[in-house]
C-alpha positions as CSV (number, residue, x, y, z in Angstrom):
1,X,0.1,-0.2,0.0
2,X,3.1,2.3,0.8
3,X,4.2,1.5,-2.8
4,X,0.8,3.3,-4.0
5,X,0.5,6.1,-2.0
6,X,4.2,7.0,-2.8
7,X,3.3,6.6,-6.7
8,X,-0.1,9.0,-6.3
9,X,0.6,12.5,-7.5
10,X,-2.7,13.1,-6.3
11,X,-2.2,12.4,-2.7
12,X,1.3,13.0,-2.6
13,X,-0.2,17.0,-3.6
14,X,-2.6,17.0,-1.7
15,X,-0.3,15.7,1.9
16,X,2.3,18.0,1.0
17,X,0.1,21.0,1.0
18,X,-1.0,19.7,4.3
19,X,2.0,19.1,5.9
20,X,3.7,22.8,4.6
21,X,0.6,24.3,6.3
22,X,1.0,22.2,9.1
23,X,4.6,23.1,9.5
24,X,4.5,27.1,9.0
25,X,1.7,27.4,12.1
26,X,3.9,25.7,14.2
27,X,7.0,27.6,12.8
28,X,5.0,30.7,13.9
29,X,4.0,29.9,17.5
30,X,7.9,28.7,17.8
31,X,9.8,31.3,16.1
32,X,7.3,34.4,16.6
33,X,5.5,33.2,19.5
34,X,2.2,32.8,17.6
35,X,2.0,36.6,16.7
36,X,0.2,38.2,13.9
37,X,1.2,41.3,12.2
38,X,-1.1,44.6,13.2
39,X,-1.7,47.7,10.4
40,X,-3.5,50.4,12.0
41,X,-2.3,52.7,9.2
42,X,-0.4,52.6,5.7
43,X,2.1,55.0,5.1
44,X,3.9,55.8,1.5
45,X,7.3,56.1,1.5
46,X,7.2,59.5,1.1
47,X,5.2,59.8,4.4
48,X,1.5,60.0,2.8
49,X,-1.5,58.7,4.7
50,X,-3.1,56.0,2.2
51,X,-4.9,53.9,4.0
52,X,-6.5,52.7,7.2
53,X,-7.9,49.0,7.5
54,X,-9.5,47.1,6.2
55,X,-7.0,46.8,3.5
56,X,-6.8,45.3,0.3
57,X,-4.6,42.5,-0.7
58,X,-1.1,43.5,-1.9
59,X,2.4,42.6,-1.7
60,X,2.9,43.7,2.0
61,X,-0.4,42.2,3.1
62,X,-1.2,38.8,0.8
63,X,-4.3,38.3,1.4
64,X,-5.4,41.9,3.4
65,X,-6.0,42.6,6.8
66,X,-9.4,42.8,9.0
67,X,-11.4,45.6,10.7
68,X,-8.7,45.9,13.4
69,X,-5.6,45.3,10.5
70,X,-4.3,41.9,11.3
71,X,-3.2,40.5,8.3
72,X,-5.6,37.6,7.5
73,X,-3.0,35.8,6.0
74,X,-1.1,35.0,9.3
75,X,-4.2,34.5,11.1
76,X,-4.8,31.3,8.8
77,X,-1.3,30.2,8.8
78,X,-1.2,30.7,13.1
79,X,-5.4,29.0,12.9
80,X,-3.9,25.7,11.1
81,X,-2.5,24.0,13.9
82,X,-5.7,24.5,15.9
83,X,-8.5,23.9,13.2
84,X,-6.3,20.3,12.1
85,X,-5.4,19.6,16.1
86,X,-9.0,19.9,17.3
87,X,-10.6,17.7,14.0
88,X,-7.8,14.8,14.6
89,X,-7.6,14.8,18.2
90,X,-12.1,14.4,18.3
91,X,-11.9,11.6,15.2
92,X,-9.0,9.9,17.1
93,X,-11.0,9.8,20.3
94,X,-14.2,8.9,19.1
95,X,-12.6,6.2,17.3
96,X,-10.2,4.8,19.7
97,X,-13.2,5.0,22.2
98,X,-15.4,3.3,19.6
99,X,-13.0,0.5,19.0
100,X,-12.5,-0.4,23.0
101,X,-16.7,-0.2,22.9
102,X,-17.2,-2.0,20.0
103,X,-14.8,-5.3,20.4
104,X,-16.4,-6.4,23.5
105,X,-19.8,-5.8,22.4
106,X,-19.0,-7.6,18.8
107,X,-18.3,-10.7,20.9
108,X,-21.5,-10.8,22.6
109,X,-24.6,-12.6,21.4
110,X,-27.0,-11.2,18.9
111,X,-30.2,-10.4,21.3
112,X,-27.2,-7.8,23.7
113,X,-26.4,-6.5,20.9
114,X,-29.5,-5.8,19.4
115,X,-30.6,-3.7,22.5
116,X,-27.4,-1.3,22.0
117,X,-28.4,-0.8,18.7
118,X,-31.9,-0.1,19.8
119,X,-30.8,2.5,22.0
120,X,-27.8,4.0,19.8
121,X,-30.3,3.9,16.7
122,X,-32.1,6.7,18.3
123,X,-29.0,9.3,18.9
124,X,-28.3,9.0,15.3
125,X,-31.6,11.0,14.4
126,X,-31.2,13.5,16.9
127,X,-29.0,17.0,15.2
128,X,-25.3,16.8,16.6
129,X,-25.1,20.9,16.0
130,X,-28.0,22.0,18.0
131,X,-27.2,19.1,20.9
132,X,-24.2,20.8,20.8
133,X,-25.2,24.4,21.0
134,X,-27.0,23.5,24.1
135,X,-24.4,21.6,25.4
136,X,-21.8,24.6,25.1
137,X,-23.8,27.6,25.0
138,X,-23.7,28.3,28.6
139,X,-20.2,27.5,29.4
140,X,-18.7,29.0,26.7
141,X,-20.1,32.5,26.1
142,X,-19.0,35.3,28.3
143,X,-20.3,38.3,28.9
144,X,-17.6,39.5,30.7
145,X,-13.7,39.3,29.7
146,X,-12.6,39.1,33.1
147,X,-14.6,36.3,34.1
148,X,-12.9,33.8,31.1
149,X,-12.0,30.6,32.2
150,X,-8.7,29.7,31.5
151,X,-8.2,27.9,27.7
152,X,-7.4,24.8,29.1
153,X,-10.3,24.5,30.7
154,X,-12.6,25.4,28.0
155,X,-10.8,23.3,25.2
156,X,-11.0,20.1,27.2
157,X,-14.4,20.6,28.0
158,X,-15.3,21.4,24.0
159,X,-13.3,18.1,23.1
160,X,-14.6,16.1,25.4
161,X,-18.7,17.4,24.6
162,X,-17.7,16.8,21.0
163,X,-16.0,13.3,21.4
164,X,-19.2,12.1,22.9
165,X,-21.3,13.3,20.6
166,X,-20.2,11.6,17.4
167,X,-19.2,8.6,19.7
168,X,-22.9,6.2,19.3
169,X,-22.6,6.7,15.3
170,X,-18.9,5.2,15.2
171,X,-19.3,2.7,18.0
172,X,-22.3,1.9,16.2
173,X,-20.3,1.1,12.6
174,X,-17.5,-0.2,14.3
175,X,-19.4,-3.0,15.4
176,X,-21.2,-3.9,12.4
177,X,-18.0,-4.0,10.8
178,X,-16.5,-6.3,13.6
179,X,-19.1,-9.1,13.7
180,X,-18.9,-9.0,10.2
181,X,-15.6,-10.1,9.9
182,X,-16.1,-13.0,13.2
183,X,-18.3,-14.6,10.6
184,X,-15.5,-14.9,8.0
185,X,-13.9,-18.4,7.6
186,X,-10.6,-17.7,8.7
187,X,-12.2,-16.3,12.4
188,X,-14.3,-19.1,12.4
189,X,-11.0,-21.4,12.4
190,X,-9.3,-19.9,14.7
191,X,-12.2,-20.2,17.3
192,X,-12.5,-24.0,16.6
193,X,-8.7,-24.3,17.0
194,X,-8.7,-22.8,20.4
195,X,-7.4,-19.1,20.3
196,X,-8.8,-16.4,22.8
197,X,-10.0,-13.9,22.5
198,X,-7.2,-11.6,22.7
199,X,-5.6,-13.7,20.6
200,X,-8.3,-13.8,17.5
201,X,-8.4,-9.7,18.2
202,X,-4.8,-9.1,17.7
203,X,-3.7,-11.2,15.5
204,X,-6.7,-11.7,13.0
205,X,-9.1,-8.8,13.8
206,X,-6.8,-5.6,13.9
207,X,-4.8,-6.2,11.1
208,X,-8.1,-6.7,8.8
209,X,-9.7,-3.9,11.1
210,X,-6.9,-0.6,10.2
211,X,-8.1,0.2,6.4
212,X,-11.4,0.8,8.3
213,X,-10.5,2.7,11.2
214,X,-8.2,4.6,8.7
215,X,-11.0,5.5,6.3
216,X,-13.7,6.4,9.4
217,X,-10.7,8.4,11.2
218,X,-10.9,10.8,7.7
219,X,-14.6,11.1,7.9
220,X,-14.9,12.2,11.3
221,X,-11.8,13.9,10.8
222,X,-14.3,16.5,8.0
223,X,-17.6,15.7,10.0
224,X,-15.5,17.6,13.1
225,X,-14.4,20.2,11.1
226,X,-18.5,20.8,9.2
227,X,-19.9,20.7,13.4
228,X,-17.8,23.4,14.2
229,X,-18.8,25.7,11.0
230,X,-22.3,25.0,12.3
231,X,-21.5,26.0,15.9
232,X,-19.5,29.4,14.8
233,X,-22.7,30.2,12.6
234,X,-24.7,30.2,16.0
235,X,-21.7,32.3,17.7
236,X,-20.1,29.4,19.9
237,X,-16.3,29.5,18.8
238,X,-13.8,27.0,19.8
239,X,-12.3,27.8,22.9
240,X,-15.2,30.5,24.0
241,X,-16.7,33.5,22.8
242,X,-16.3,37.3,24.1
243,X,-19.9,39.4,23.9
244,X,-18.2,43.3,23.4
245,X,-19.8,46.5,23.1
246,X,-19.0,45.9,19.1
247,X,-20.3,42.7,18.4
248,X,-18.7,38.5,19.5
249,X,-15.4,38.0,18.5
250,X,-13.7,34.6,19.3
251,X,-10.8,33.6,21.7
252,X,-8.4,32.0,19.2
253,X,-7.0,32.1,15.8
254,X,-9.4,29.2,14.7
255,X,-10.6,28.7,10.7
256,X,-14.1,27.6,11.6
257,X,-14.3,30.8,14.5
258,X,-12.7,32.9,11.7
259,X,-15.4,32.3,9.2
260,X,-18.6,33.0,12.1
261,X,-17.0,36.0,13.1
262,X,-16.4,37.6,9.5
263,X,-19.8,35.7,8.4
264,X,-21.6,37.6,11.7
265,X,-20.0,40.8,9.6
266,X,-21.1,40.0,6.1
267,X,-23.0,42.6,3.9
268,X,-23.9,43.1,0.1
269,X,-22.4,46.8,0.8
270,X,-18.5,46.8,0.3
271,X,-16.4,44.6,-1.9
272,X,-13.9,44.9,1.1
273,X,-16.4,43.2,3.8
274,X,-17.5,40.6,1.4
275,X,-13.6,39.6,1.6
276,X,-13.2,39.1,5.0
277,X,-15.8,36.4,4.6
278,X,-15.1,34.7,1.7
279,X,-11.6,34.0,3.0
280,X,-12.0,31.7,5.8
281,X,-15.0,30.3,3.4
282,X,-13.0,29.4,0.4
283,X,-10.0,28.2,2.8
284,X,-12.5,25.9,4.8
285,X,-14.3,24.8,1.3
286,X,-10.3,23.9,0.1
287,X,-9.3,21.9,3.3
288,X,-12.8,19.9,2.9
289,X,-12.1,19.3,-0.2
290,X,-8.2,18.5,0.1
291,X,-9.3,15.7,3.0
292,X,-12.1,14.5,0.8
293,X,-9.4,14.0,-1.5
294,X,-6.8,12.2,0.9
295,X,-9.7,9.5,2.0
296,X,-10.5,8.8,-1.5
297,X,-7.2,8.1,-2.5
298,X,-6.3,5.9,0.3
299,X,-9.4,4.2,-0.1
300,X,-8.1,3.1,-3.8
301,X,-4.7,2.4,-2.1
302,X,-6.6,-0.4,0.2
303,X,-8.3,-1.5,-2.5
304,X,-5.6,-2.3,-4.6
305,X,-3.9,-3.9,-1.5
306,X,-6.2,-6.3,-1.2
307,X,-6.1,-7.3,-5.0
308,X,-2.6,-7.7,-5.7
309,X,-1.1,-10.9,-4.6
310,X,1.1,-11.7,-2.0
311,X,4.5,-12.8,-3.5
312,X,7.2,-14.1,-1.5
313,X,10.4,-16.3,-2.0
314,X,9.1,-19.4,-0.3
315,X,6.1,-19.2,-3.7
316,X,8.6,-18.3,-6.5
317,X,11.2,-20.8,-5.4
318,X,8.2,-23.4,-5.2
319,X,7.1,-22.1,-9.0
320,X,10.8,-22.4,-10.0
321,X,11.2,-25.8,-8.8
322,X,7.7,-27.0,-10.2
323,X,8.4,-25.6,-13.7
324,X,12.2,-27.6,-13.7
325,X,10.4,-30.7,-13.3
326,X,8.5,-30.2,-16.3
327,X,10.0,-31.5,-20.0
328,X,8.0,-28.6,-21.3
329,X,7.4,-25.8,-18.5
330,X,4.5,-24.1,-20.5
331,X,2.6,-27.3,-20.8
332,X,-0.3,-28.2,-17.8
333,X,0.2,-31.0,-15.3
334,X,-2.5,-33.5,-15.6
335,X,-3.5,-34.3,-12.2
336,X,-5.2,-37.9,-12.8
337,X,-2.4,-38.8,-13.9
338,X,0.2,-37.7,-11.7
339,X,-1.5,-39.5,-9.0
340,X,-2.0,-42.6,-11.2
341,X,1.6,-42.3,-11.6
342,X,1.9,-42.4,-7.7
343,X,0.2,-44.7,-6.9
344,X,2.0,-47.3,-9.0
345,X,5.1,-46.3,-7.5
346,X,3.7,-47.3,-3.8
């Protein structure tokens, strides 16, 4: 599979973009302490005032600035690590916890699985965005900037809520996949030969589950990003929302929070105001498109891996010996004649 991915230009292109942006974002935190340049007034070389925020894109500000003068490109670079880290942690938490819950349940009887399926199916029809809104609105909206709780506490609470909301769907899907694998012949043979539960899980189940887990992780990554976008439209920014006299504002540079923040300033009056909203919107759409491409290329690689035959040195040696033992290596061997000759020799 690794060879297939290394020869896939689409996968390499998408991976380089994500890795490059992540390195730039981490580098901005390490070397510039996460600061974003602010331009309150733009002067010409002669000292004449030529512009005030929001500034249009130029060679100094590639994507322009917002109303406060902050460079939009630097804000996107600084917030990229937040967006990717949040979605990756939530997706990984859902997959790992769902796996620990799904494996014991999948080995149970059909009656117990049917009971849990009935319970989990009820959570699938509930809108996750509204549930997250009701659970987070009271703890992440601050009317007084001096009463804001520590960032770690806010982030921990939101991550737990986001993980738990998507856990029923992931767990139910993994239980179904695991029970299908348990019905395969190699799993039945392993059980017949006396293999314990941990032995079957470690040597037979997990290797066949890895492709499924990778694809589920990528899908949950995109789903988490969409959930963050929905929350930002309701005014729930990641890490908390501060209500000021001028309106609401996020506490961290995160892409979905920027999208919701500038969406509330959206108007059809001026091009620059629309520009503030379109920059994070296009960035989020591109990020979702890239991760969907990565998911499709991973699915293709796993599919090709299952189709290609396993070639080992022993198989090659056996084939060469069989070919050398024949007068004509390209002629077919009559199995019945070979068996008859063998019985005569006996």
